[in-house]
MIMIZA-28026 format. One line per field, with one value per residue (C-alpha): residue in one letter; chain; x negated, y negated, z; residue number from 1. Coordinates in nm, 2 decimals, padded with zeros to 4 digits. Each point is the difference from the previous one (the first is absolute). Example, Ala and Ser with C-alpha at 12.3 -4.5 7.8 and 13.67 -1.06 7.14 Angstrom:
<nodes>
rest = (A S);
kette = (A A);
px = (-01.23 -00.14);
py = (00.45 -00.34);
pz = (00.78 -00.07);
nr = (1 2);
</nodes>
This chain:
<nodes>
rest = (M I K I G F I G A G T V G T A L A V L L S Q K G Y E F I G A S R R N P A S A G K S R R V V S N L H L L D S N Q E V A D R A D L T F I T T P D D A I G K V V S E I K W T A G R N V V H C S G A D S L D V L E P A R K S G T H V G S F H P L Q T F A G L T Q A V E N L P G S T F A L E G E E P L L T T L K D M V N A L G G R W I Q L K S G D K V A Y H A A A V F A S N Y L V T L V K M A T D L W K T F S I P P D Q A T E A L L P L I R G T I N N I E K I G I P Q C L T G P I A R G D T G T V N K H I K V L R E A T P A L L F P Y K E L G L Q T V P I A L A K G R I S D K Q S M E M E A I L K T S);
kette = (A A A A A A A A A A A A A A A A A A A A A A A A A A A A A A A A A A A A A A A A A A A A A A A A A A A A A A A A A A A A A A A A A A A A A A A A A A A A A A A A A A A A A A A A A A A A A A A A A A A A A A A A A A A A A A A A A A A A A A A A A A A A A A A A A A A A A A A A A A A A A A A A A A A A A A A A A A A A A A A A A A A A A A A A A A A A A A A A A A A A A A A A A A A A A A A A A A A A A A A A A A A A A A A A A A A A A A A A A A A A A A A A A A A A A A A A A A A A A A A A A A A A A A A A A A A A A A A A A A A A A A A A A A A A A A A A A A A A A A A A A A A A A A);
px = (01.41 -00.12 00.14 -00.28 00.03 -00.25 -00.03 -00.22 00.03 -00.35 -00.27 -00.05 00.37 00.11 -00.28 00.09 00.37 -00.07 -00.22 00.20 00.32 -00.16 -00.08 00.36 00.03 00.32 -00.08 00.28 -00.14 -00.24 00.02 -00.24 -00.04 00.06 00.24 -00.04 -00.37 00.10 00.00 -00.35 00.08 00.33 -00.17 -00.22 00.27 00.32 00.21 -00.16 00.29 -00.03 00.20 00.13 -00.19 -00.27 00.27 00.18 -00.31 -00.05 00.36 00.02 -00.35 -00.11 -00.35 -00.07 -00.33 -00.12 -00.22 -00.01 -00.33 -00.16 00.06 00.38 00.04 00.05 00.27 00.19 00.00 00.12 00.29 00.16 00.24 -00.15 00.19 -00.13 -00.11 -00.08 -00.35 -00.21 -00.36 -00.21 -00.26 -00.27 -00.36 -00.11 00.31 00.06 00.35 00.02 00.15 00.30 00.07 00.34 00.12 -00.16 00.18 00.33 -00.07 -00.12 -00.29 -00.29 -00.31 -00.23 -00.06 -00.29 -00.11 -00.38 00.03 -00.02 00.32 -00.10 00.32 00.31 -00.08 -00.36 00.13 00.24 -00.28 -00.26 00.21 00.03 -00.29 -00.09 -00.08 00.26 -00.07 00.28 00.11 00.30 00.14 00.21 00.24 -00.08 -00.37 00.10 00.23 -00.28 -00.24 00.27 00.02 -00.37 00.00 00.29 -00.22 -00.29 -00.20 -00.21 00.07 -00.21 00.15 -00.13 00.04 00.10 -00.35 -00.14 00.20 -00.21 -00.32 00.18 00.13 -00.34 -00.15 00.26 -00.10 -00.36 00.08 00.26 00.02 -00.37 -00.07 00.19 -00.22 -00.32 00.11 00.07 -00.35 -00.15 00.18 -00.10 -00.36 00.06 00.11 -00.37 -00.08 00.30 00.23 00.36 00.18 00.24 -00.28 -00.21 00.29 00.04 -00.37 -00.01 00.31 -00.16 -00.27 00.26 00.19 -00.32 -00.09 00.35 -00.02 -00.34 00.14 00.28 -00.21 -00.32 00.08 -00.19 -00.30 -00.10 00.19 -00.20 -00.23 -00.19 -00.31 00.06 00.07 -00.33 -00.20 -00.07 -00.10 -00.14 00.34 00.18 -00.25 00.07 00.38 -00.05 -00.21 00.26 00.29 -00.17 -00.06 00.32 00.28 -00.11 00.35 -00.05 -00.33 00.14 00.26 -00.27 -00.23 00.27 00.13 -00.36 -00.05 00.31 -00.13 -00.34 00.13 00.20 -00.32 -00.19 00.28 -00.03 -00.36 -00.16 -00.18 -00.22 00.04 -00.29 00.17 00.33 -00.18 -00.17 00.33 00.17 -00.28 00.04 00.37 -00.02 -00.28 00.03);
py = (-10.03 -00.10 -00.33 -00.22 -00.31 -00.24 -00.18 -00.28 -00.16 -00.15 00.07 00.37 00.09 -00.19 00.14 00.35 -00.06 -00.13 00.28 00.29 -00.14 00.01 00.37 00.09 -00.04 -00.17 -00.32 -00.08 -00.32 -00.16 -00.20 -00.27 -00.22 -00.32 00.05 -00.37 00.08 00.25 -00.25 00.09 00.37 -00.06 -00.20 00.31 00.26 -00.13 00.28 -00.01 00.09 -00.12 00.18 -00.16 00.21 00.26 00.23 -00.02 00.10 00.30 00.10 -00.02 00.13 00.37 -00.13 -00.33 -00.18 -00.22 -00.26 -00.26 -00.13 00.28 -00.17 00.00 00.36 00.13 -00.26 00.06 00.38 -00.03 -00.22 00.23 00.29 00.27 00.29 00.35 00.15 -00.33 -00.13 -00.31 -00.09 -00.29 -00.15 -00.09 00.11 00.00 00.12 00.37 00.16 -00.06 -00.34 00.18 00.21 -00.14 00.11 00.34 00.05 -00.06 00.28 -00.23 00.12 -00.24 -00.07 -00.26 -00.12 -00.24 -00.13 -00.05 -00.32 -00.38 -00.20 -00.36 -00.08 00.18 -00.02 00.13 00.28 00.12 00.01 00.16 00.27 00.25 00.24 -00.09 00.25 00.04 00.13 00.22 00.15 00.21 00.35 00.19 -00.06 -00.38 00.05 00.15 -00.29 -00.24 00.19 -00.01 -00.37 -00.04 00.21 -00.21 -00.31 00.17 -00.01 00.24 00.10 00.11 00.15 -00.14 00.10 -00.27 -00.01 -00.09 -00.32 -00.26 00.11 00.02 -00.35 -00.14 00.15 -00.19 -00.32 00.05 00.07 -00.27 -00.27 -00.03 -00.01 -00.33 -00.11 00.10 -00.20 -00.30 00.04 00.01 -00.31 -00.18 00.07 -00.15 -00.32 -00.05 -00.06 -00.21 00.25 -00.02 00.31 00.03 -00.01 00.24 00.24 -00.01 00.07 00.28 00.19 00.17 00.13 00.13 00.17 00.15 00.14 00.15 00.15 00.16 00.14 00.16 00.12 00.12 00.00 -00.07 00.01 -00.02 -00.32 -00.20 -00.27 -00.29 -00.06 00.26 00.27 -00.09 -00.02 -00.37 -00.12 -00.33 -00.11 00.10 -00.21 -00.29 00.05 00.00 -00.32 -00.20 00.13 -00.11 -00.34 -00.07 00.21 00.16 00.13 00.24 00.14 00.25 00.16 00.01 00.20 00.23 00.08 00.05 00.26 00.18 -00.01 00.15 00.36 -00.04 -00.11 00.29 00.24 -00.14 00.12 -00.32 -00.08 00.21 00.07 -00.24 -00.28 00.06 -00.04 -00.31 -00.15 00.09 -00.16 -00.33 -00.01 00.08 -00.24 -00.30);
pz = (06.66 00.35 00.13 00.13 00.22 00.15 00.33 -00.09 -00.35 -00.01 -00.26 00.08 00.03 -00.30 -00.22 00.10 -00.05 -00.35 -00.11 00.16 -00.15 -00.34 00.06 00.07 00.38 00.11 00.18 00.24 00.14 00.24 00.32 00.12 00.30 -00.19 -00.29 -00.10 -00.09 -00.26 -00.29 -00.12 -00.01 -00.17 -00.28 -00.07 00.07 -00.14 00.15 00.35 00.23 00.36 00.26 00.32 00.25 00.06 00.12 -00.33 -00.18 00.22 -00.03 -00.38 -00.10 -00.02 00.04 00.18 -00.05 00.28 -00.17 00.28 00.14 00.21 00.33 -00.06 -00.09 00.35 00.09 -00.33 00.05 00.36 -00.08 -00.26 00.06 -00.22 -00.16 00.02 -00.33 -00.17 -00.06 00.10 -00.09 00.09 -00.23 00.25 -00.08 00.36 00.21 00.06 00.00 00.38 -00.07 -00.16 00.31 00.07 -00.35 00.04 00.33 -00.18 -00.25 -00.28 -00.21 00.04 -00.22 -00.12 -00.36 -00.03 -00.34 -00.01 -00.19 00.05 00.02 -00.06 -00.19 -00.13 -00.37 00.07 00.22 -00.26 -00.25 00.23 00.18 -00.29 00.01 00.36 00.28 00.27 00.35 00.12 00.34 00.07 00.01 -00.25 -00.17 00.02 -00.09 -00.34 -00.06 00.06 -00.22 -00.28 00.04 -00.04 -00.31 -00.14 00.05 -00.19 00.32 00.21 00.36 00.30 00.31 00.33 00.37 00.25 00.14 -00.35 -00.06 00.17 -00.16 -00.34 00.04 00.11 -00.32 -00.20 00.18 -00.10 -00.36 -00.05 00.26 00.06 -00.37 00.00 00.29 -00.19 -00.30 00.23 00.15 -00.35 -00.11 00.32 -00.10 -00.35 00.17 00.10 -00.36 -00.06 -00.18 00.13 00.12 -00.29 -00.26 00.22 00.02 -00.38 -00.05 00.25 -00.11 -00.30 00.23 00.25 -00.28 -00.14 00.35 00.04 -00.35 00.10 00.32 -00.20 -00.29 00.16 00.37 00.32 00.04 -00.36 -00.06 00.25 -00.15 00.14 00.21 00.27 -00.27 -00.16 00.33 -00.07 00.34 -00.14 -00.13 00.32 00.20 -00.23 00.05 00.38 -00.01 -00.21 00.21 00.32 -00.14 -00.21 00.15 00.34 00.06 -00.29 00.12 00.25 -00.24 -00.27 00.22 00.13 -00.34 -00.12 00.27 -00.11 -00.36 00.06 00.04 -00.32 -00.18 00.15 -00.12 -00.35 -00.01 -00.12 00.32 00.23 00.37 00.05 -00.20 00.19 00.33 -00.11 -00.12 00.33 00.20 -00.20 00.05 00.37 00.10 -00.24);
nr = (1 2 3 4 5 6 7 8 9 10 11 12 13 14 15 16 17 18 19 20 21 22 23 24 25 26 27 28 29 30 31 32 33 34 35 36 37 38 39 40 41 42 43 44 45 46 47 48 49 50 51 52 53 54 55 56 57 58 59 60 61 62 63 64 65 66 67 68 69 70 71 72 73 74 75 76 77 78 79 80 81 82 83 84 85 86 87 88 89 90 91 92 93 94 95 96 97 98 99 100 101 102 103 104 105 106 107 108 109 110 111 112 113 114 115 116 117 118 119 120 121 122 123 124 125 126 127 128 129 130 131 132 133 134 135 136 137 138 139 140 141 142 143 144 145 146 147 148 149 150 151 152 153 154 155 156 157 158 159 160 161 162 163 164 165 166 167 168 169 170 171 172 173 174 175 176 177 178 179 180 181 182 183 184 185 186 187 188 189 190 191 192 193 194 195 196 197 198 199 200 201 202 203 204 205 206 207 208 209 210 211 212 213 214 215 216 217 218 219 220 221 222 223 224 225 226 227 228 229 230 231 232 233 234 235 236 237 238 239 240 241 242 243 244 245 246 247 248 249 250 251 252 253 254 255 256 257 258 259 260 261 262 263 264 265 266 267 268 269 270 271 272 273 274 275 276 277 278 279 280 281 282 283 284 285 286);
</nodes>
């Protein structure tokens, strides 16, 4: 079986090491910038084996994963003496293969292996990764190896070109990071009627889960609900009034998101062209 090693033993690298080891891949070890900070990972992965250097990982692994922060990838790659015929991938969602050029020039096969998943903590990452989609770059035979890994994890894969990566990653930010921001904005609004954030979050989570379930089961645009989906201009006007008075910082994002929502409502077929134009006029001028 392929020997895998990791440069960077943070959440992403450790989670992948755990899961791929369970699927029969031989984990030879990982290196990290601060070995003393490995305690948390060791508590979750009892056999986490830390190697002395990045070079040792590259020398011992058939396939090296670089799971450092994105800004560190270029420096890490440039400092290693790569061996022709071996393989290295980074796990950045935004970087292309250009950052691995020093390895490619040495005859190493290069690729990228980005899990489209959130990595808030190690335990959560290990639970969430199976079944996820992975964005892959690379040439054969490495590409087939990466596809086999995705299949072993029970996931799905998409193949991207280097020019696709930044837009792909920005989409992930909208779907994941900004969802957190939206919930924070909603809980801030609940503070205006004296409900604390933890209680507000608990109350809103079933609504969020219901929305995600609707997206999955009936899809966009049919899953859209709410005043814009109904063409309810009166309610939207009330929202704008209360936001202006109570939380003016939320008024601009409310209107901008509303303008993005109008075409979805129109596509659902519950509002007319006239209603959509009226809604857009309110959101643009209020």
